[in-house]
N, C-alpha and C positions, 0 to 999 in steps of 0.2 A: 551635718558634722563636717568639720574641716578635714583636709587630708593630713598626712603625717607631717609634711614640711610646715604647713601653716600652723598646725598644733604646736610644733616646736617653737615657732616664732611667738605664738601667744604665750607660751610658757616663759620664754626669756623676758617678756615684758611684764606680765601680770604677777608672776611669782616674786620677782625681785621687789616690786612695789608692795605687795602684801607682807612680805617678810620684813622689809625695812620699817613699814608702818607699825607692825605688831611689836617689833623689838623696841621701837621708840615709845610706843604707848601700849603697854601690855594688855589692856582691856580689848584691844582690837583683835586679839586672838579669837575672840568669840565670833567676830565677823567672818573669819576664815572657816571656823567650825560650821557656821551656818550654811556655807557653800556645800558641805558634805550632803545636804538634803536636796541640792539642786537637781532638777530633771536633766539638765544638760551634762552629759558625761565629761566633757572637756573641762567645764567649770568645776565640776566635782574633783576631777583629777588634778587641776591646778591647786585646789585647796589641799589635797593630799601631799603634793610635792612641796607646797609652802610649809606645811607643818613639819615635814621631814627636814627642810632646810633650817627652820627655827631650831629644831632639836640638835642639828649639827653645829649651828653657830652659837646658840645659847642653851647648852644642855641643862644648866642650873635652872633656868626659867621653865623649860619643859618638864624637868624633874618635879617641880612644884605644881605644875598645871595639868599634866596629861590625865592623871586618874580623876581629878576633880572634874575636868572638862567632860570626859566620856561617861562618868557615872552620874553626871548631873541630869542626863536625859531620863525621862520617865521610862522610856523603852529604847535602850541603845540599839536594839535590832532594827528599829525603824529608820535609823540613820544610815542611808544607803552607802555612804563612803566611809563609815567608821572602821571597818576591817582594814581597808586599804591604808587609811591614815595611821592606824595603830601599827601596821606592818612597817610603814615608812619611818615612823618615829623610832621603832625598835631597831631598825637597820642602822640608824644614826646614833643610838644610845646604848652601847654595849653593856653598861652597868645595870640597866633594867630590861635588857632584851629578853631574857628567859621569862621574867615575870609577865611581860606583855605577850609573849608567845603563848603562854598558858591562857591568858585572858582571851586571846584570839580564837581559841577553840570553841568559844560560845557560838561562833558563826559557822562552824564546820557543817552542821546539819540543817542550816537554814538556806533555802533555795535562793533567797534574795541576797544573802551575804556570803554564800560559799565561794563565789568567784573572787570576791574581795579577799577572802581568807587565803585562797590559792595564791593570788598575786602577792599578798602581804608576806606569806610564809616563804615564797620564792625569793622575794627581796631580802629577807632575813638570811636564807640559806646561801645566797650569793656571797655574803660577807662572813658567815659562820658555817663553814663546810661540815662541821660535825653534826649539824642538824639534818643534813640531807638524807642520811640513811633511814631515819625514822619517817621522813616525809614522803619518800618515794612510793611506798606501798599505798599511801593515801591517794597520791596522784594517779597511780595505775588504776585504782578503783574508780576514780572519777571519770576515766575514759569511757565507761559504759553507762554513765549517767544519762537519764532521759532529758536532762536539761542541756540544751545545746550550748549555752553560755558557759556552763561548768566544763563540758567536754573541751571546748575550744581553749579555755584558760589553762586547763590541765595539760593539753598538748603543748601549748606554748611553754609552760613551765618546765616540762620534761626536756624539751629542746634547749631551753636556756640553761638548765642545770647540767646538761651534757650526759643524760642518763641513757647510755647506749643500749643497755639491757631492755629498754622499753621500745626499741626500734621495731621489732616484729609486730607488736600491738598497734603501734602508730601507723605502720604500713597498711594495716587493715582499715584504717580510717581514711585512706586515700580515695575511697569511694563515697565518703560521707558528704552529701550535698547540703547539709544543714548550714545555715548562715547565721553569724552572730557578731556582736561587738566583743572586743577583748582588749585588755591592757598589755602593752609592751612595757619596757622599762621607763620610757619617757614620752609615750604617746598613746592615744586611744585609736584603735583601728577597727575595721569591720571586714569580715571575710568569711569564706566557706571553710568548714572544718578541713576539707581535703587540702586547701591551700595552706592553712596553718600547719597541717601535718607535713606537707611538702617542705615548708620553710624550716620546720623543726628538724626534720631528717637531714637537711643540708647542714645544719649546725652540728649534727652528730657525725657527719661525714659518711652517711650511708645512702 
């Protein structure tokens, strides 16, 4: 896995190419969607960001395509990056944001997709603050998950959304030595829960 800086460089090159190609030839969107199955987290994340950028630049195109694309799979849950992609599309398409947010809940109770649900909902909440209130209790519940990836992503989201009320519970995780990968806004990182919690608490000013 590349570090944060190199991941950002990869994003600036690959995403622009994928987006331009798909906008010029709409059938190429399927090539981006196929990357959501990739075992490499950064390649998967590039696909997520590319779909979000298409939604921003060509909302009419994504309006016609998003549901067909994701419902075309026999088992959407098997697509590792689907929740993340849906969240990023919803972030950039306010007209269908609530509809996609409801669709995202399919991933909430799935160990493989829950971290993507957390990141996707956090990305939505960043631009639609009214959804934060209902999302915070879920995030706090995820802090006690036995899945280290879910714990880590929830800690990051609480810090990112500025939920100061969660600080005492996050401080308890300063002793958590579990290590995991997790998504930031624009990069994939790996770290211990205690480190993620420390960074989140700094964002909260505590």
